[in-house]
Residue, then its C-alpha position, 0 to 999 in steps of 0.5 A: m499500499r505504501k509503494l502505491i501511495v508513493f507511486v501516486v504522489f510521484m505521478i502527480v508531481t511528475v505530471n505537474c512538472f511537465s504539463q499544464t495540468s493541476f490536481g487538487l482537493k476542494a470542500s464547499y459550503l452549500i445553500p440550496s433553494f428548492n422550488w416547490n410545487y406546494a410548500p409544506k404546512d408551517f413552512d420555515e425553510s432552513t438549508a445547508g449542505i457540504s461538498l468534498g472532492i478532487v479537482v483537475e484543471q487543465t490549461v487549454k490556451d493562455q487564459f482558458c482552462l478546463q476544470g473537472e471535479l468529482t465530489y460527494t455532495v449532501y443537500n439538506l433541507d430542514i423544514t421544521d424541527d421534525d420535518w427534514y430532507h437530505l439528498n446525497y450525490l456524486e457529482l461530476p462538474i465540467i467547467v470552462k474557466y477564463y482567467f482575466y486578471k492575476g488568478l481571478n477567473i470567471y466560469g461556467g459549465i455543466k454539472v451532472g449528479f448521480e443520486l446515492d442516497a435520500g431520506s426524510g423525517m416526514e410522515r411519508e418517508i422519502n427514499k431513493d425511489d422518489i428521487s430521480s437517479i440523475n440531476a443536472m445543473f448549470p454552475i456559473g461563478i467567479g474564483y481566485k487561484h493564488k500562486s501558492g495553489l490555494y483557491t476559492d470560488v463562489r458559484y451559483n448552480i441552476g437546477l435544470s432537471n426535475v428531481n421529483k419522481s414521487d406522487l407527493t404534492q408537498f415536494f419540490d421539483n428541482f433546486n438551485a444551490f449557492e456554493i462557497g468553495l475553498g481548495y488547494f491545487f498541488 
């Protein structure tokens, strides 16, 4: 196992030395907003979520980069003290970045999420069969990458697909998410 870890680290360092590819890690805090077809009684929405994953950035031409991510993401929704939803996804964003000034960049792309799990604390339980297995979003945002490898970004993910496969009327059809991220490129 130790040899494998040393080999992987060696390959990452080698690739970074001889190409325009960067590898990194990222963590994000999410604030999702759900688009309800009928809001529940005593609705008091508070939401939060988290995303953790790996990042690969490839310079395409001068100021343009292509960035791929693989993240484990949890979207939470607390409606009341007893009523809640959570959705867990494995997400794959593909983003085109434009660096316009010393590490500052704007970007947009597509993000596809594959549902891993879903649950609720409602009278009628929500489960994996009630949620579409694939979720598509359109991320747009702005970021900053420091020479040291540390980076931060702020993005808004616009929900493109209907995730509701259930017969529930008190359920959301899709959702958007505001995201604040922090990461490091090796």
